[in-house]
N, C-alpha and C positions, 0 to 999 in steps of 0.2 A: 865726817859723819856719812855713813852709808845709808842713803835714803831708801834703798831697796830693802834694808833690814826691816823697815816699818811695813813694807808692802808684801814681803815674801811670806809672812806668817799670818795670812788673812783669815783666820777662823779655825784654828786647831781645836780639837775636842778638849774640853777642860780637864779631862782625866788622863791625857796622854803623857803628862810630865812624869819624870822618874828621878826625884831628888835623891841625893846620896849624902850620907854623913860619914866622915872619916872614922876608920877603926883606930884602935890604939889609945883612945881616950874613953873615959867612962861615959856611956851613953844610956839614955832612957829610950825605951822602945817607941815612945810617941814623938821623938824629936824630928824624925823625917816628916811626919804628918804636920807637925807644927811649922817646920820650915816651908812646907808646901802652902800652908795657909798664910805665912808671913811674906814670902818672897817669890811666889809662883802663882799659877792660875787658881790655886785655892783661895787667894786673896780676892780674885774676881768672883769666884763662886760664892764666897761669904757675903759680898756686897749684893749679889743678885738675890740671895735668900732674904736679905733685909728689905727688899723693895715692897712698898705698900702704897695704896692709893690714898691721897690726901684730898682729892676732889674727884668724886665718882660721877660720871655722866648720868643724867636723869634717865630713869627707866621709861621705855615706851615713847621716847621722843622721836618724832617723825624724821627730823633732819639730823641724824647722828653725826654726819660729817661736819656740821657747824658747831657741835658741842665741844666744850673744853674738857681737858683732863689734866691731872697732875699726879705723878708717881715719883716717890723718892726712896732712897736708902736711908738707913739710920742717920740721924743728926743732919739730914739734908746735904749729905756729902756728894750725892749724885742724884740728878732728877731728869725726868723727861716730861714734856708737856705738849699738848696739842691746843691749837687755837688760843694763843695767849697774846695779850697786848701789853707792850712795855711803853710807858709814858716818859719820854725824855724832855718834855717841855720845860721842866725846871732847870735844865742845864744850859739854856741858851746863852746866858752871860758867863756861867761858871767855866765853860770850856775855854774861854778866852783869858781868864784871870787866875785859875787854880790848876794845880797838878792833881788830877782826880785818881791817880794810881793809888790803890789800896784804900780808897775812901769807902766808908760803910754807909754813906748817906746819898748815894747816887739816886736812889729811889726813896720817895716819901710814902707815907701810908696811902694805899689805894692806887699807887702808880703801876702796879702789876695787876692786870684784870683778866679774870676768867668768866665764862658764861655757860649756862646750861649744865652745870655740875653742882654737886652738893659738897661744899667745903667743910671738912672736919676741922673746925677751928681749934678744938681741944687737942687733937692729935698734932696739928701744926705747931701750936704753942709749946707742946712737950718736946719738940725737936729743935728748939732754939738755943740750946745750951752752948754750942760752939759758935758764939757770936764774936767772930774774929776774922779779919781779912785772910783769905786763902785757906781757911780751915774748913769752911762749909759755905753753903749758899744761904745761911740764915740771915745775914745782913740784907740780902736782897728779897728773899721770899717771905720775910716777916711782913712785907707790905702788900701781900696778895689780898685781893678782894674779889667777890663774885658780883657781877652786874646783871641786871635784867636785859641790858642792851647787848646784842651779839658783839663779840670782840672784833669781828670783821667789818663793823658798820661805821666806826669812827676812827679811821686810819689815815695818816698822812703818807705812810709807806707800808705796802704789803709785801712780805717776803714769803713766796711759795716754796722756795728751796729750803730743805732742812737746815736749821741754824744752830750754831754752837756759840753761845756767849762764853767768853773765856777771860779769866783773870790770870795774868802772867806773873811769874816770880823770877826764877833763875834759868829760864829758857829751856834747857834740856830736860829738867825734871818736869817742866810743864808739858813738853811734847810726850814724855813717857806716860804721864797720867792721862793725856788725851788719847794715847794709843790704848791704854787700859779701858778707857770709856767707850772706845769703838767696839771693843770686845763685848762689853756689857750691853751696848745698844744692839749689837748683832744678835745676842742671845734673846733680848727682849722683843726683837722684831720677828721672832720665829725663824731665825737663821736666814733671813732675807739677804741675799748676796748684795743687793743694792745699798745696804747699810755701810758697805765699804767703799762706795762710790766717792770720788773726790769732788763731785758736783754738790758741794755743801758750802753754805755761807758761814764764815767765822766773824763774830762780832767781839772785838776786844773792848773790855770795859775800862778803858783808859783813854786819855786825850793827847798823850805825847806820842807822836808818830813812831811806829815800831821800826827800830834800827838795830840789827844784830848780825853777827857772823853766822847765826843759826837761821837766818831768814830763808835760805833755800829749803829748809826742812818743812816749811809750810806746804810745799808742793806734794808732800805725802798725804796731806789731809784735805786740801782744798785746791781747786783749779780756778777759784774766783778771787778777785782782789779782796784783801782784808778790809773790813769795816771797823771803825772805832767810834768813840763817843762824838768826835767831830762830825762824823757822817750822819748821826741821828739826833744831835742836839736840837731841841725845839720841835721834835716830831713825836707823834704817837705811832709806834711801829707794831704791826700785827704779824705774828709768826704762825704759820700753819703747823710747823713742828719745831720744837726746840729741845736741845739736850744741854743740860747744865753739867759739865763733866767733873770728874774727880779733880780735886785741887792739890797743888804741890806741897802745901804745909799742913795737911790733915794730921791730927794726932794719930799715931800708929799707922800713918799712911805709907805709901811706897816711894822710895828714892830719897826723900829728905829726912823723914822721921821714922825710918824703918828699923824696928828691933828684929834682929835675926839670930837664930840659933847658931852658935859658933861651930866652925869646922864642917859646915854643910854647904853643898854646892849642887850644880846641875839643874838650875832653874830654867825651864823652857821659856819662861816669860822674859828673862833677861838675856839669854844666850844670843838671840838675833841682833842685839844692840852692842855686843861685845866683839863683833867680827868686822 
């Protein structure tokens, strides 16, 4: 794997791609556009268009920096949050006796807390259809609640570094979707170049220590030691910024369940990873 492939394409304009479909077969004029949306930066653009607020900060609040927010794409496939508290106190014994990989009950009702924002419970509940491991963040975010207590006041661990909770599947498709998520986060940040910094904390939502031939690939995403559920079990963890990235088994997602127009190629999204 060429790690530089992840780093060398750090923020291309989403319209720079030039997909091409082979001649000699019957083609519809819209196929190149469809391919762009299926397997190129058009996929990222479509997810960005879906982004909407699920918990909007209160208007006129004096301490805006302390207020929580939550924004997600359709079906909770990608989310970003500010000032969010994750309660792992229910895992104290479970990490020692269970394999928690792919578990949908890591969090119980109220274990994910926001404060200072108005949760649209109806909108959230309407996005819970993809209730399955690695297809969306519905299993986790169905447990969100809003508290009158500031999220930063009852913490065993405070992580100021932007954090990426991650669910892993077949490793390289995980890294590819994490790469797509960085592009989304870069756009949502107003093209802030710091969104590509590797000074980010990764939290793996599993308790089996990560071991893989792909381990060196993490250096393209973080310069910090990986955290997992063993690191946080029994603790309330407060995150200043969190990104819940695109997952590897999304329906009509990229890499694992990708429907693609036949005989089309030249995706600028994939090309860096094929060299």
